[in-house]
C-alpha positions as CSV (number, residue, x, y, z in Angstrom):
1,X,-8.8,6.3,4.7
2,X,-8.2,4.8,1.2
3,X,-11.3,2.5,1.5
4,X,-13.6,5.6,1.4
5,X,-11.6,7.5,-1.2
6,X,-12.7,7.8,-4.8
7,X,-9.0,8.3,-5.7
8,X,-8.5,4.5,-5.9
9,X,-10.1,2.0,-8.1
10,X,-11.7,-1.1,-6.6
11,X,-8.6,-3.2,-7.7
12,X,-6.2,-0.7,-6.2
13,X,-8.1,-0.8,-2.9
14,X,-7.9,-4.6,-3.0
15,X,-4.1,-4.4,-3.5
16,X,-3.9,-1.9,-0.6
17,X,-5.9,-4.3,1.5
18,X,-3.4,-7.0,0.7
19,X,-0.5,-4.7,1.5
20,X,-2.0,-3.8,4.8
21,X,-2.6,-7.4,5.7
22,X,0.9,-8.5,4.7
23,X,2.3,-5.7,6.9
24,X,0.6,-6.8,10.0
25,X,2.1,-9.3,12.5
26,X,1.2,-12.1,12.2
27,X,0.5,-12.1,8.5
28,X,-2.9,-13.7,8.0
29,X,-4.2,-13.3,4.5
30,X,-7.8,-14.5,4.3
31,X,-8.9,-17.0,1.7
32,X,-11.5,-14.5,0.5
33,X,-8.9,-11.8,0.0
34,X,-6.5,-14.1,-1.8
35,X,-9.3,-15.4,-4.0
36,X,-10.3,-11.9,-4.9
37,X,-6.8,-11.1,-5.9
38,X,-6.4,-14.3,-7.9
39,X,-9.6,-13.3,-9.8
40,X,-7.6,-10.3,-11.1
41,X,-4.0,-11.5,-11.2
42,X,-2.4,-14.6,-12.6
43,X,0.1,-16.6,-10.7
44,X,3.2,-14.8,-11.9
45,X,1.6,-11.4,-11.1
46,X,0.7,-12.6,-7.6
47,X,4.2,-13.7,-7.0
48,X,5.5,-10.3,-8.2
49,X,3.0,-8.3,-6.1
50,X,3.7,-10.4,-3.0
51,X,7.5,-10.1,-3.4
52,X,7.3,-6.3,-3.8
53,X,5.2,-6.0,-0.7
54,X,7.4,-8.3,1.3
55,X,10.6,-6.5,0.1
56,X,9.2,-3.1,1.2
57,X,8.3,-4.6,4.6
58,X,11.8,-6.1,4.9
59,X,13.4,-2.8,4.1
60,X,11.3,-0.9,6.5
61,X,11.9,-3.3,9.4
62,X,15.6,-3.6,8.6
63,X,16.0,0.2,8.6
64,X,14.0,0.6,11.7
65,X,16.1,-2.0,13.6
66,X,19.3,-0.1,12.7
67,X,17.8,3.3,13.2
68,X,18.2,4.2,9.5
69,X,16.2,7.3,8.8
70,X,15.2,8.9,5.5
71,X,18.1,10.6,3.8
72,X,16.0,13.4,2.3
73,X,16.3,12.2,-1.3
74,X,12.5,12.6,-1.9
75,X,12.2,16.0,-0.2
76,X,10.1,18.1,-2.5
77,X,9.5,15.2,-4.8
78,X,5.8,15.3,-4.2
79,X,3.1,17.9,-4.7
80,X,0.2,18.1,-2.2
81,X,-3.2,18.1,-3.7
82,X,-5.0,21.5,-3.7
83,X,-7.6,21.7,-1.0
84,X,-10.5,21.3,-3.4
85,X,-9.0,18.2,-5.0
86,X,-8.3,16.7,-1.5
87,X,-11.9,17.2,-0.5
88,X,-13.1,15.7,-3.9
89,X,-11.1,12.6,-3.2
90,X,-12.3,12.2,0.4
91,X,-8.9,13.0,1.9
92,X,-8.6,14.7,5.2
93,X,-6.9,18.0,5.8
94,X,-3.3,17.8,7.0
């Protein structure tokens, strides 16, 4: 869905592609994807980005294994886009 949305820049879509790839099992980041990322990020930034994605994957899998569910801390901490805005950004109706 994010690939077709105008809500994300090309670089943001590239980072999302990387995140999706790193979340899959097995993790298989293509040379093309890595090269595209390296064209935008230096080595330190790549390490930080990769570590952040890996950390979130670790937390999600750890919590799932122990049956840890959301504690409700973020309930109400988001605001859904108005219908017109959702359509403008290519997002589907909920």
